[in-house]
C-alpha positions in Angstrom: 0.0 0.2 -0.1 2.8 2.7 0.6 4.5 1.2 -2.2 1.4 2.2 -4.6 1.0 5.8 -2.8 4.4 6.9 -3.1 4.2 5.6 -7.0 0.8 7.4 -7.6 1.6 10.4 -5.5 3.3 12.2 -7.7 1.5 14.2 -9.7 -1.2 15.9 -6.8 -1.5 18.8 -7.3 -1.6 20.8 -4.1 -3.4 23.8 -5.6 -6.6 21.5 -7.0 -6.8 19.4 -3.6 -7.2 23.5 -1.7 -9.6 24.6 -4.2 -11.8 21.8 -3.7 -10.9 22.2 0.6 -11.9 25.5 0.6 -15.2 25.1 -1.9 -16.7 22.2 0.1 -15.8 24.6 3.6 -17.4 27.0 1.9 -20.3 24.9 0.7 -21.2 22.8 3.9 -20.7 25.7 6.3 -23.2 28.0 4.3 -25.7 24.8 4.7 -25.9 24.0 8.0 -25.1 27.4 9.3 -28.3 28.2 7.5 -30.0 25.3 8.4 -29.3 25.9 12.5 -29.9 29.2 12.2 -33.1 28.5 10.2 -33.9 26.0 13.5 -32.7 28.6 16.0 -34.9 31.9 15.0 -38.0 30.0 13.6 -39.4 29.9 17.7 -39.3 33.6 17.1 -41.6 33.5 14.4 -44.4 30.9 14.2 -44.1 28.9 17.3 -47.2 28.3 20.0 -45.3 31.1 22.5 -43.7 33.3 19.7 -43.9 36.8 19.2 -46.1 36.6 16.3 -47.9 33.5 14.8 -47.7 34.1 11.1 -50.1 32.1 9.5 -53.5 33.1 10.6 -56.0 35.9 9.7 -58.7 37.2 11.2 -61.7 38.4 9.4 -65.4 39.7 9.7 -67.6 41.7 7.5 -67.3 45.6 7.0 -69.8 46.8 9.0 -71.9 49.7 7.0 -73.5 53.1 8.6 -77.0 50.9 8.3 -75.4 48.6 10.7 -75.1 50.9 12.6 -78.9 51.6 12.6 -79.7 48.4 12.6 -80.9 48.2 9.2 -78.1 46.4 7.8 -77.4 42.9 7.2 -76.3 40.8 9.8 -72.6 40.9 9.2 -72.0 37.1 10.2 -70.8 34.3 8.2 -72.8 31.3 7.1 -71.9 27.8 6.8 -71.4 28.0 3.0 -69.7 31.0 3.4 -66.4 29.0 5.7 -67.1 26.3 3.8 -66.4 28.3 0.2 -63.4 30.2 1.7 -61.8 27.2 3.3 -62.2 25.6 -0.5 -59.8 28.0 -1.1 -56.1 26.9 -2.3 -53.9 29.4 0.0 -56.3 28.1 3.0 -55.2 25.4 5.7 -57.8 25.7 8.2 -61.3 27.8 9.4 -62.2 28.4 12.3 -65.1 30.8 13.4 -65.4 32.8 16.6 -68.8 31.3 19.2 -69.8 34.9 21.6 -71.4 35.1 24.3 -74.6 35.4 24.0 -76.2 36.8 27.5 -74.9 39.6 30.3 -71.5 38.8 31.9 -69.8 40.6 34.8 -66.8 40.4 36.4 -65.5 41.3 40.2 -61.6 41.0 40.8 -59.5 41.2 43.7 -56.6 39.2 46.0 -56.8 37.3 48.9 -60.7 37.6 49.1 -60.7 41.0 48.6 -62.8 42.7 46.3 -60.2 45.6 44.2 -63.1 46.3 40.9 -65.7 44.6 38.8 -66.4 45.3 35.2 -68.5 44.8 32.3 -67.3 42.0 30.1 -67.7 39.4 27.7 -66.1 35.8 26.4 -65.5 34.4 22.3 -64.3 31.1 22.2 -62.3 29.1 18.6 -61.8 25.7 18.3 -58.8 24.3 20.6 -55.9 23.8 17.5 -56.0 27.9 16.9 -55.2 28.8 20.7 -52.1 29.9 20.6 -51.7 28.8 24.9 -50.2 25.7 26.6 -53.7 24.0 26.2 -53.1 21.7 29.8 -55.4 23.5 32.0 -57.6 25.0 28.8 -60.9 22.6 29.7 -64.2 23.0 30.5 -67.0 20.7 31.5 -70.1 21.4 33.2 -70.2 21.0 37.0 -67.0 23.0 37.0 -66.5 25.5 39.4 -63.6 27.3 37.5 -64.2 28.7 33.5 -60.5 29.3 32.5 -60.0 32.7 30.7 -56.8 33.6 28.3 -56.7 38.0 28.0 -55.2 39.9 25.0 -51.7 40.9 26.0 -52.3 44.0 24.2 -54.6 44.4 27.4 -51.7 44.0 29.9 -49.9 45.9 28.0 -52.3 49.0 27.9 -53.5 48.5 31.4 -49.4 48.8 32.9 -48.2 51.4 30.4 -50.9 53.3 30.2 -53.8 52.8 32.9 -51.0 51.8 36.0 -48.8 54.7 35.3 -51.5 57.4 35.0 -53.0 56.3 38.1 -49.9 55.8 39.8 -50.5 51.8 40.1 -48.4 48.8 40.3 -48.0 46.9 36.9 -48.8 43.9 36.8 -46.6 40.8 35.6 -48.4 37.3 33.7 -48.0 35.5 36.2 -49.5 38.5 39.5 -52.8 38.5 37.1 -53.2 34.7 37.0 -53.5 34.8 41.1 -56.4 37.7 40.6 -59.6 35.8 41.7 -62.6 36.4 39.1 -66.4 36.0 39.9 -67.9 35.6 36.3 -71.7 36.8 36.4 -73.9 35.8 34.4 -77.4 36.7 33.4 -79.9 36.1 31.2 -82.8 33.3 30.6 -83.9 34.3 33.6 -81.4 33.1 35.5 -78.5 35.2 37.6 -75.6 32.8 38.6 -72.1 33.1 39.6 -68.5 30.7 38.9 -64.9 31.6 39.3 -62.3 32.3 36.8 -59.1 32.1 36.0 -56.7 33.9 34.1 -54.3 30.6 32.3 -52.5 32.7 29.6 -51.8 35.6 27.2 -53.2 35.3 23.4 -50.4 37.1 21.4 -52.4 36.0 18.0 -56.4 37.2 19.3 -57.2 40.0 20.5 -60.4 38.8 22.7 -61.5 37.3 25.9 -61.2 33.8 25.1 -62.8 31.1 27.3 -63.4 27.4 26.1 -65.0 26.5 23.1 -67.3 23.4 25.5 -67.9 26.6 28.2 -69.3 29.0 25.6 -71.8 26.1 24.0 -73.2 25.8 27.6 -73.3 28.4 29.0 -75.2 29.8 25.5 -77.9 27.1 25.9 -78.3 27.6 29.2 -78.4 31.5 29.3 -79.8 32.3 26.0 -81.0 29.9 24.5 -83.0 31.3 21.6 -80.3 33.5 20.4 -78.2 33.4 16.8 -74.8 32.8 17.2 -74.4 32.2 14.3 -70.4 34.0 13.6 -69.7 37.4 13.1 -65.8 36.8 13.0 -63.5 33.7 11.6 -60.3 32.9 11.6 -58.1 31.7 9.1 -54.9 29.5 8.3 -53.1 29.9 4.9 -50.1 28.2 3.2 -48.5 31.7 2.3 -49.2 34.7 3.7 -47.4 36.6 1.3 -50.3 34.7 -1.6 -51.8 37.9 -3.7 -54.7 35.6 -4.3 -55.5 36.2 -0.7 -56.0 39.7 -0.4 -57.5 39.3 -4.0 -60.4 37.2 -2.8 -61.4 39.0 0.6 -61.7 42.3 -1.2 -64.0 40.5 -3.9 -65.8 39.3 -0.6 -65.8 42.5 0.6 -64.1 41.1 4.2 -61.8 42.7 6.8 -58.9 41.7 8.4 -56.3 43.1 10.4 -53.2 44.1 8.3 -50.5 43.6 10.5 -51.3 39.2 10.7 -50.7 39.2 6.6 -47.6 41.5 6.8 -46.6 39.7 9.7 -47.2 36.3 7.8 -45.5 38.1 4.6 -42.1 38.8 7.1 -41.7 35.6 8.2 -43.1 33.7 4.5 -39.8 35.4 3.9 -37.2 34.4 6.6 -38.3 30.7 5.0 -37.8 31.5 1.7 -34.2 33.5 2.6 -33.5 30.6 4.5 -34.2 28.3 2.2 -32.2 30.7 -1.1 -28.8 30.9 1.2 -29.1 26.5 1.9 -29.7 25.9 -1.9 -26.5 28.0 -2.3 -24.6 26.6 0.0 -25.8 23.0 -1.7 -24.6 24.6 -4.4 -21.8 25.2 -3.8 -21.0 21.7 -2.5 -21.9 20.6 -5.6 -19.1 22.3 -7.4 -16.6 21.1 -5.1 -17.5 17.9 -5.4 -16.9 18.1 -9.5 -13.8 20.4 -8.7 -12.7 17.2 -6.9 -14.0 14.9 -9.1 -12.1 17.4 -11.9 -8.5 16.9 -9.7 -9.1 12.9 -9.3 -9.6 12.0 -13.2 -6.9 14.6 -13.9 -4.3 12.8 -11.1 -5.2 9.6 -13.0 -4.5 10.4 -16.2 -1.0 11.6 -15.1 -0.9 8.3 -13.5 -2.0 5.6 -16.3 0.6 3.9 -17.6 2.1 3.2 -14.0 -1.8 2.4 -12.4 -2.1 0.3 -16.0 1.6 -1.6 -15.1 0.5 -1.6 -11.6 -2.6 -4.2 -12.3 -0.3 -6.3 -15.0 1.9 -7.9 -12.1 -1.1 -8.5 -10.2 -2.1 -5.5 -8.1 -6.2 -5.3 -7.7 -8.4 -2.4 -8.8 -9.6 -1.8 -5.5 -5.8 -1.6 -3.9 -5.0 0.5 -7.2 -7.9 2.9 -6.3 -7.8 2.8 -2.7 -5.3 5.7 -2.6 -6.9 7.8 -4.0 -10.4 7.0 -2.3 -8.8 7.4 1.6 -7.7 10.9 -0.2 -10.9 11.8 -0.9 -12.4 10.7 2.7 -9.7 12.3 4.0 -11.0 15.5 2.5 -14.1 15.1 3.1 -13.9 14.6 6.6 -11.6 17.4 7.4 -14.1 19.7 5.5 -17.1 18.0 8.1 -14.9 18.8 11.1 -14.3 22.3 10.7 -17.4 23.0 9.0 -19.2 22.3 12.4 -16.1 24.4 14.7 -17.2 27.1 12.2 -20.6 26.7 12.5 -20.4 26.1 16.3 -18.3 29.4 16.6 -20.7 31.5 14.3 -23.5 30.8 16.4 -22.5 31.0 19.4 -21.8 35.0 18.2 -25.2 35.4 16.6 -27.1 34.1 19.8 -25.7 36.8 21.4 -27.1 39.4 19.9 -30.4 37.0 19.5 -31.0 36.8 23.3 -30.0 40.3 23.7 -33.1 41.2 22.1 -34.9 38.0 22.8 -33.9 36.8 25.9 -36.2 34.0 26.0 -34.6 32.8 22.9 -33.4 29.2 23.9 -31.4 27.6 20.7 -32.4 24.2 19.2 -29.6 21.8 19.4 -27.5 20.8 16.6 -27.7 17.5 16.3 -30.0 18.1 13.3 -27.1 19.9 11.7 -25.2 17.5 12.2 -26.9 14.2 10.6 -27.0 16.6 8.0 -23.6 17.6 7.1 -22.8 13.3 8.5 -25.0 12.6 5.6 -24.1 14.5 2.9 -20.3 13.9 3.9 -21.3 9.8 2.9 -23.0 11.2 0.2 -20.1 12.7 -1.6 -17.4 10.3 -0.5 -19.6 7.5 -1.3 -20.0 8.9 -5.5 -16.4 10.0 -5.1 -15.5 6.2 -4.4 -17.1 4.5 -7.1 -16.8 7.1 -9.4 -12.6 6.5 -8.9 -13.3 2.8 -9.4 -15.2 2.7 -12.2 -12.3 4.7 -14.1 -9.8 2.2 -12.9 -11.6 -0.8 -13.5 -11.9 1.5 -16.9 -8.4 1.3 -17.3 -7.5 -2.3 -16.1 -10.0 -3.5 -18.8 -8.9 -1.1 -21.0 
């Protein structure tokens, strides 16, 4: 083996191999870094507890002047309209807001001391659209506590508006969860109370949420004759940057929360950029593969007569091909190891910056990036080994 290697290494071009190494390192680093970066920042945009949830739109019908005096349409969505919307190419799921149809008042306090009371309302959506932990999100008839989800905007308005103007203490989400609430429901000749407990704050839904099972039960009990046809719906879309969404909504005369569509477009753009960067990295890796094969082919051509002689005196094709195969495997392994090192270095730098802006960002495991790098290493090394072996076989048979 050592004798074969000494004989064949004379024509190795260090420049060509260095070119492959640098190109391969660049491609591998870009691929792994783009994959890991996307995984690390994805929770900021798209997870249930992220800053925004991009793929959901809230729709309602426009309110006209006639609606204000009771002469307009009901402004509700029929079953046919919801099915038509769900059948659109851009729609993934459609859910309805169900509102409470009876009078609701709430008294709040801590440790049995009443603080203040207010009139309020409830709405519900299917559980699949709720962006808060659902562990405590359930209600059955006979329960003495109803879980409630408040919009995060309500807490922000209190802390940075009302509390400051009235010299009141600011409240955290945990403190609000300790507030005791007594919910009084009146309708259908009944007036009954139940305890309420804030179990979370929603960034997606700007309403006071109660479980869907509670809204159905309470409407039947306190407003059995009321019309529960939804006046608002929530739509999950596959691509928030799709122009057909806005075109459809305008044609139907619907209204939506514009900031949700803008957030969705921003997140879709993030996914698109991450995909493009990864594609560029894969192309660079592919080009480095061709550079390596070109170098090996040139090296083989220069040593054709020597290899033919080795084959004629009894060396097997696998033994003659092995030095080249080991060379390519070694180079690919060096590329992978150095790319992983650069990945860890760059990731530590950008994670420090991310955590200064988003302290709750924990970062995802690098195991998927490592496995993807190993898979790419194995695929490229096997391809190199097979191509080299085929070339040696051609020389042997020729």
